[in-house]
N, C-alpha and C positions, 0 to 999 in steps of 0.2 A: 590362458585365453579366457576372456569373459564368457560365461555361459548364461548371462542374463541381459535383458535389454534395458530395464528400468530400475530405479532405486527401490521401488516397491517390490518388484519381482525378486531382486537380490535379498531384500529383507525377509521375504516369505521363505526363501531358501536357506535362511540362517547365515547369510553372508554380510559381513560388515564391509562396506565399500570404502574406498579412499575418501569419497565425499562425506560419508557418515563420520569418518574419523575427524575430518576438518570441522564439521558442524559440532560434534560432541565436544571438541576442545574449546570452541568458541562459547558454547553454552554451559560449560562446567558440568557435563553430564557423562555418565558412563556410556561408552559406545554400544554396549549390549542393550541398555535401556532405550537408547535412541533407535536402534534397529527394531525393537519391538513396537515402538510408536509408529515408525514408517510402515511396518508390515500391516498394522491395523488401519493405516490411513489417517491417523491423528496428527502426524507430521508429514509435510511434503518438503522435498529438497529439489526445487525446480532447477534442472541442470541438463540442458540439451547436450547430447554427446558431442556435438560439433562446436560448442561454445568453449573454446580452449582458454580464454582469458578470465573465466569466471572464478570468483572466490565463493564457494558454495555456502548457502545459508539455509537454515531450517525454519519452517513456518508452521506453527501449531502448538500443541500441548507442551507446556514446560519451557517453551522457547521465549527469548526476548521478543517483544512486539516489533515487527519490521515495518518500514515505510516505503511507499512507492512514489516516484516522481513521474508525472505525465509530461510529455513534450512531443514535438513533431511539427511537420509542415502542413500548412493549410493554404487554400487558394488565395487568401488575403495576406498571408505572411509566409514568404518562401525563402527566408534567409537561413540557409543551411549552417553557415558559420555561427550564427547566433544560437541555433539549437545545440551545436556542439559545445558552445560556452555554457549552456544550461547543463549539459551532461557533466562537464568539469565541475560545475557548482554542486551537482548531486553527489559526485564522488567526494568532493572536499568535505562535505558535511555528513557523510556516512549514510546516504540513502542506500538501502539494500537492493532496491529494484528500480528500474526505469522502464516505463511503457512508452513505446513509439506509437503515437496515435495519428501519424501522418495520414492525410486523406486527400492528397493532391498529387497528381502526376505519377511518375514511376518512383516509388518510395524505397525500392530495394537498395539503392546506392547508399542512402543515409543509414538504413537499417544494418546493412552489411558492415559498414564502418563502425557502427555502434557495437555490434557483437564482437568485432575484432579487438576493440580497445577497452571494453568495459568489464571490470571485475564484478559489477552488479548484475543481478538477474535482469534479463530483457523480456518484456512482455509486449504483445500486440493484440489488436482486435481485427482479425482477418476481414470481417464484414466491412470495416471502414475502407479497406484497401481494394475491395472487390471491383468497384466501378473503374478506378484508375488502372488497376492491374489488367483487367480483362478488356478495357476499352469498350464496354457495353453499357447501355442504359439498364436501369434496375429491372424493368419488365422483361428484358431480353436475356437476363442471366438465368442459367439453369442450376439445378441442384449439383450437377457434376462440376459446373464452373466454380461454385463455392468451395467444393472439396479441393480443386486445383490450387486455390489461394491458400488454404490451410497447409497443403503440402509444400507450397513454395516457401511459406514462412518457416515451416519446420526445417526445410533444407538450408535455410539461411542461418540457422543456429538459435532461433528464439526459444527461450526457456519455458515460458507459459503463454497460453493464449486464452483470451476471453471469448468463449463460445456461448452465444445466447440460445442454448438448446431447450430451455424450459418454457419459452413462450410458444407453447403449442396450442392447438385449437381449444383444449379444455381451459387453459389459463386465459386465453383471449375471451372466451365466453364469460368467464367470471368478471374480467375487467370491463367488458361492454355492458354486462347486466347491471353492475353496480354504478358505473360512472365515476368520474373524477373531476376535480378542479383543474389539474394540470395534465391529465391524460398520460401519454408516454413521454418521458424526458430522456430516456436512454437513446443515444444516437443509433447504435447498432440495433437496439430493440425496435425503434421506430422504422428503420429500413426493412427489417424482417417482417414487421406487422404490415407495412405497405405492400411488400412482395406477396405475402400470403393473401391479402385482401384482393390485390390486382389479379393474381393468377388462380386463386381458389385452391391452392395447394397447401399441404401441411408444411410447417417449418422444416426446411431441408436439413438443418442440423439435428433436429429431433428424428425425422424420418430416416436419415442415413447416419444415425449416431454411431453405430458399430463401425462404419467405414471411417468416420472421424477418429474413433479410438484406435483403429489400426494404424493410421498415420502417426498419431501422437505416441503410440507405443514404440514404433520403429525408431524414433529419435529421443525418446524419454522426454517428451514435452508434457508439462503439467497442464491439465485442463482447468481453467478458471471459469466455473459455471456462472455466466453473466446473469445479472438480475435486470432483465429488460423491463420489468414492471415495477422497478423500485420507485418509491414515492418521490415526486419532484417538488413537493411542498409539505409542510408539516400536517396539513389537513388530510392528505392522502395516505399517511403512514398507517401501517397495520391493517390495510383494507383487504377485501376479498381477492383483488388482483395480485397484490404482493404475496399473500399467503398461499394462494393457489399455485403460483409459480414456484414458491419455496417447496411445496409438496412435490412438485415435479422434479425439482433439483435434488431432493433427497433420494428419489428413485434413480436418477441419472448418476448420482454419486456411487451408489452400490454397483451399478452396471459398469462404471469405469474401473472400480476396484477389482471387480471380477476379471477384468482384462489386464490387470496390473498397470493401469494408468493412474498416476497421482492426481489428486483433486484438491482444488480450493473452491469455496463457494462465496459468491459475491453478495453483498447486502446493501441496505439503504445508506445513503440517500439523504432525505430530510425527515426529521423525527423529533418530537418534543422530548425533553430530557426524561420525563417520567415513563416513557415507553421503551427506552433504550435497553435497559437491563433485561426486561422481559423478552424483547426481540432476540437478544443474544442467546438466552437460554432456549428459546423456541427453535432457533436455527440449529444450535448444537444437537438438540433432541431430534429434530426432523431430518437433519443431514448427517446423523450418526457420528457426531463429533469431528467432522471434517474441518480443516482449517478455514477460518472465516475472514473474509477480506471486505472491509467496509470503506465506502466513500463518505467521509465525515463520521457520523451523520451531522448535518447542519441542524442546529437546535432552534433556529428562528429564521424567517425569510426576509427580514426587512433591513439587513445591513450589507447590501452590495458595496464592495470596496473593503469590507472587513470580514469576508467570509472565511478567511484563514483562521480567524478567531472563533467564529461560530462553529466551524468544523473541529477545531482543536478541543473545544469544550465537549462536543459530542463524541469525538474520537477517544478522549481520555476516559469517559464513562463507558464507552463501548469496549475498549481494550481491558479496562479493569473488570468488566463483566463477562469477558470471555472471547472477544474478538482478537485475532492473531496478527492482522496485517492491516495497516491504515494507508489509504490513498490520500496523498496530500491534496489540499485545496489552497489556492493562492488568493490574494486580494483581488485579482482580476476575474475570479469566477463570476459567471453570468454577465460579464461586461466585454471582455476581449481576450485575445491570446496573451498569456502572461509574458512580460519581459524578464530580463535577468534579475532585477530587483524583486519582482513578484515571486519568482521561483525561489529565491533565497528566503523570503518571508514565509512562503508556504512550507518549505522544508523545515525551517526552524520551528514553526508552529506545530507541525506534525511530529517532529522529534520531541517536543515538550510533552505532547499528549502521550506518545508511546512510552517515554521514560517515566512519566508520572504514573502511568498504569502499571509498568513493571515494578515500581516501588510498592504500589498498592497490592500487587499480586505476590510479592515476595520472591521475585525472580532472583536466582543466586547472583550475588555481587552487584545487584542493581544500585545499591546505595553507596558503593565504594567511592565514586567521585564526589557524591554529595558530602560524605563524611570528610573527605580530603579537603573539600572547599570550606567546610566548617572549621577545620583545624587551621587552614590558612587565614581565614577571617579572624579567628580568635587571637592570632598573633599579629594581625594586620600586615600580612605579607602580600603586598599587591602583586608583585611579579609572579608569585605562586598562584594567586587567584586567577590571573590572566592565563596562566599555563593550563589550569584545570578546566576553565569554562569552555563551552562549546564554540562560542564565537569570540575569541580573544581580541580580535581587531576592533569590534564594536565596543566591547567592555573598556578597553584601553582608551579608545577615542572619547567615550563619555567621561571617564575619570579625568583625563587630561584637558578636556574642554574648559573646565573651571577648576584649575589646580588649587589644592588646599595649601594653606601656609605651612602646615605640618603634615608631612607625608604619612604619618601614622594615623591620619584621619582622612575623611573626604569632605567636600565642600557642603554636604548636607548638614552635618552636625558640628563640624569643626572640632574645637577642643571639648565640646560637650558630648563627644562620641561615647556611647554607652560602653562599648568594648574597651576603649582607652581608659575610661573612668574606673571600670571594674578591675582591669588589669593593674592599674596603679594602686588601688586599695588593697588588692590581694598581695601585692608586692611590698606592702607596708609603706607606701608613699602617701603624701598628703595632696589632696586635690584642692586647688585654690583658683577659682575662675576669675575673681575680681582683680587679682594681681597680674593675671595673664592677659586681661582685656586691654 
């Protein structure tokens, strides 16, 4: 019989759980080493005891960089079938996490189905669901009501929850004193800020933090400490509001660990490239090396329609500099709810950022597929190249759209292909272009 509630509690007791065994195998790490990292809080294994279909993943020190896909129902887009197609897309391309950000009506039907079928970690933001779940307007919601929503999500099998507990009165004071171009762009953060201002009360998730932790501990839900004051434009990055909240999150991290609740810390946002590495170092220092989960960061603000690219640039730098978990951004960011094509583009862009960072960090076996691709390209084995690549359908479609006369080349260089030329010379063959033209 289990004598522990959470992965962290087991790790502190010297127990290597079945979930740790799975993660250790995936990460080419000794189980005992992983257990030590989980005990210290440097690795989280978000895995609700009720999520039976999950394939456990580790997030944090020494792990591959993981990615998250956001989806869900909104008042302007209520197509549940389309959202499930997005779920299938996330699974197909290997997203390790899916966040249900539904904010319309009764969302638990969709979320329950998601937990039942998904091997990926499932995350939510209870604050988004509060109004629909409780059927109350914001001003009428009490602190106890917010806790009811947290418990409901835990009971549905959610593996991690974004809780904006750091936007307390101290952090709000710093934000208001300094001022910003974009103010608050976090949806959950803005709702809590509004509730605090309208009621005159402290942030309920901060004031009742121990009660939140009690719920999360019971189901082994990882708390993802939300960055309500994350910068929403590059000019607001690294300001007093962001840093003040980060300091609060560092303290909340320690308090969660003391209660054996696993933690991730969320980060920016929008940020110029030259600030990213320093922010990653600062977060790891202030938050005691807890796993860091970043949205982007987007490195410029003027490319709506292409923000999957601005995000991938920032995400690659962030992950190479210490971030552990990337939230994807789609081409639809800032414009509309993403469609199926947008979701695919966002996943691929985020996967590129994560994989590039893993290579830079020297994560074990991160170069294996790249090396296999180089070998296939060296012998011009197109079928092998398509087998190795992340999106073989797109690669094959491009290749075959303008087929080369000689399959040992592509239509870019034709018979002047550098690989073909070099292979022929090394094989002792003569290269004669004029007679071949």
